[in-house]
N, C-alpha and C positions, 0 to 999 in steps of 0.2 A: 504493500500500500504506500509506504513512504510518508514523509512529512509533507503536509500541505503548506505552501507558502504563497504570499502575495507577490504579484508581478505587475508593475505599471507599464502598460504598452501604449504605443502610438496607434493611430488609426488613420484611414484615408482622409477623413475630414480634419485631422490634426488634433482632435480631442483626446486627451489622455484617458485610457480605459483601465479599470482595476480588474485584474483577472487572478485566478489561482492556478497553481500547478502542484502536482504531487509526485515526489520522486525520492529515492534513497541513494546515497553514494555507494558505488561498487568499484572493485578493482582499485585503480589509482586515483579515485575521485575523493574530494573533500566537500563536506557540507559546511557552508559558511553562513553564520547569522550576521546579516549586514547591519553595521552601525552607521556608516557614512558612505556617501557617494558623491563624487564630483559631477558637475554638470558641464559637459564639453560641447563645443560647437558641432562636433560630429553627431551628437545626439539630436540636435535640431535638424540635421540633414535627414535623419531617419524618423522624424516625428510622424510622418504620414505613411510609414512603411508597415505599420501594424505589427511591429516586433517588440520584444522586451527591451526597454530602453536602458541605457547606462552602461559604461565600461570603465569607470574609475572607482572600483569598489574596495571597501575596507570593512573588515569585521572579524569575528572570532570563530575559530574552527569549532563546530558543534559535533561533528561526527566524521569518521574517516573510513574509507574502503579498506579491504583486507590487504591490498598491495601497497598501501601508502607508506613511504619512508620519509623521515625528516620533519613530519608535522604531528602534532598531538592536539587533543581536545583542549581548548582554551587559548591556543596560540593566536596572536593578533597578526592578521595577514591581509594581503590585498592582491588585486589582479588588474590587468589592463586590457588593451585592444586585442592582443593575440591570445587565443584560447588553447591552442594545441598545434603541434607541428609533427611532421613525419619522423624526424630524428635521424634519417638515413640519407637524405639527399645532400648534394654538394654544399648548398647554403647552410644546412643544419650542421654539417661536419666542420665547416669553416667558422662556426660561431656567428653566423649571420641568419639565425633562425627566423627573424622577422620577415625575411624574403623567401621562406620556404614556399614552393609552388603548391604544396598540398596542405597548407596551414588552414586552421579554423580561426576565424576572426569575427569581430563584432560587425553586425550589419550584413553578414554573408552566411553565417552559420549560427546554430543554437538560438533560434528566434524565440524560443519559449521563455527565456529568462534574460535578465541583465542585472545591473547594479541598482536600478530603481526598484526596490522591493524589500521583502523581509528576509529572504534567504536566497542562496544560489549554490549550485553544485558545479565544480570545475575540476578538470584534470590537475592533479597536484604539480605536474611539471611546469605549469605556468601560473602557479600561486607563489607569492613572495612574502617572506617574513618582514614585518614592519619593525625596524630596529628600535631599541629602547631610546628614549629621548625624542622620538618623532611622534607627536600626537596624531591620533587617527584622522581628525578633521583636516590636518595639514598634509597627511600622507595621501589622502584620496586624490587630490588634483595632480599629485606627482605620478600617479599610475599611468597617465597618458601624457598630459601636458608637460610634466617634469621630465619624463622619459624621452619625449620627442626632442626637447632642446638639449638635454644632456647628451643624447646620442650624437648630436652634431659635434659637441665639444670633445667627447671621448673618442669617437670613431675616426674623426678627421683631424685629430691631433692638434687642436687649438692650444697654444702654449701661454703661460703666464706673461711671457714677453711680447705677445701679439697685441695689435691694436684691432679691436673687434667692434664692428657696428651692429646695432640692434635696431631694426626698423619697427616701430610700434611698441607701445607700453600697454599691453593688454594681458589676456590670459596666459599666452606663451611668453610674450616679451618681458613681462615683469619677472618671470622665473629665469629666463636667460640672463637678465641683468644680474640677478642674485648669484647664480652659479658662476658666471664669469668674474664678478666682483670678488667673490670669496676665494677664487683661485688666483687672484692677483692680476688678471688681464686689464688692459686699458680699455674700458667700456665706453663707447661713443653711442649715445642714444639719439635716434632721429625720429621725431614725432611731429604730427601735423601742427600742433600749437604748443605754447608754453605752459598749458594748464597742468601738465604732469611733470614739469621740470623738478620741482622740489622733492616730490616723491621718488622720482627716478634716481636722483642723486643720493637720497637716503638709502635706497635699495642697493646701491653699489656702482652707479654710473660715475664715470670720471668727467664726462662732458655731455652736453645736451644741446641739440640744434633743432629749431622748428623748421618745417619743410613746406607749409602751406603757402602758396603763391610765390615760392622761391624759384627763380629760373636757374640759379647756379649755387650749389652748396659750397660754402667756404668753411672747412673744418680743420685746416692746417695739414698735418701729416696724413697721407692716405691710409687706407685700411687694408689689413691682411685678410680679413674675413668680414662678410656681411650676412647677418641672419635676418631674414625677412619674416615677420610674424603677423603682418596686417591681415585683416579680413578679406581684402581684395588686393590684387597685384598692383604694385606701384608703377609710377612712370620711371622706367629703367634708365632713361637718358639722364635723369637727375643723379643716379647712383654710380653709373659706370665710370664717371670722371673722378670719383673719390676712391677708387680701388687701386691698390698697388699692382704692378705687373705680376702675373701668375697668382693674383688673389682669387679667393673663392667666394661665390655667392650661394647661399642656401635658401631657396624659396620654400618656406614651410606653409604658405597659404594653401588651404584646401580649395582648389578651383578645378572645374571641369572644362574650362576654356583652354585656349592655346597660350603657351609661354612665348610671348612675342618680344624678343630681345634683339636690339640692333647687333648685327653680326660683326661689323668691322671693328668696333672697339674691343670686342672679345678676342678677335683674331690678333690684333696688333699688340695687345697686352698679354696674350697667352692666358686669359682668365679661365676659370672653371665655374661651371654651373652645376652644382651637386644636388641631386635628389636624395632624400632621406626620409625614412618613416619609422616612427616609434623607436624601439630599442631591442637589441638582442637581450636574452636573459642575463648574461654576465654584466652587460652595461647597466641594465635595469637595477640589479643588485648593488652595483657600485654607486649608482645615482642615489639610492635610498640611504646607503651608508654615508655618502658625502653630505647629504641634506641633514642627517641626524647629527653628524660631527660638527658641522659648520653653521648650524642654525638657519638653514634655508627654510623659510616659511611662506607659503602662498598667502597673498592677501585675499581673504575669503569673505563671502556673505552667506549666512546660514539660512536654510529653509527646512521646514519639517518634511519628513519622509511620508507625505500624504498626497492624495490626488491634488488638492489645492496647492500644496507646497511645490510639487513638481510643476504644475502649470504656472505658478507665480515665478519660480526660478527660471524656467525656460522662456517665459515671456520677457523677463528682464534681460536675459542673454540675447534674445532675438532683437530687442529694441536697442542693443548696444549700450545699456546702462549698468552692466555688471562691473564691479571693481573688486577683484579681477577674475576670481573663480567662484562660482556658486557651489555650495556643498549642502546636500540633503542630509539631515540628521534624524536617525531613527528615535 
């Protein structure tokens, strides 16, 4: 029969539905009683898909399958965008499991559940221990947002001696600023207006430049790296001029349109345009450890884990008024 748990799902008309599901963990699965869930922009993309919403979950292990190792009842854990991988393909064997071609992930598999709900059952291979010193409400947004920006830093070898631009101070951008600042990089924030200047500097930015109605950016020394975290793709002509030769741009904006970048400046400077998605498990674990040790804390707004709370949080995110990550609290 299994335990019956609540799941908040989207629907074709965009109205959040309250449903129930019954299941027990088996094999390598763990049953997690959800205490917190981040609200991510990707959840908004699937609001009309009729699936269990949410992929930034944190909670306590309530039950384990017979094959589970490394977890016990009562552990504080979390999970993110990737649910499971094959474990034997080239990408998995190289430690790039987020690119496994047979992976199970949010929005494509396991439609019956998500992190918006009372419980969830996941394969233990993609469940992560939340380190001591990292509160669950702060851990939740790190399960996708934090992993996404930290993967850029860790995988592409951004160094403390580098000059790194961050475009946008929002759900992803404010986390990128903290991670980069804590590691000692020179963090240059580029935001549309000056409204977030003071906060960005407190979070770890070294410099701040507004971009609205600016025809040419004057930032002094050029950038080694540029992490783009805005909701829509920027005017690339504005940013190519401030990059070093062989510098790298990371467009993290979730967009289904074309990446339309002028070719000539990229050619003559030998620049790189690097795609990247969430994080491999090893990077994800290092991200959580780094956040716990260095006090990286998302700036959050709390909402109750109820139908009205889910609707209120998603509406605030949709309207662009969230500062900076919404968290549902059971």
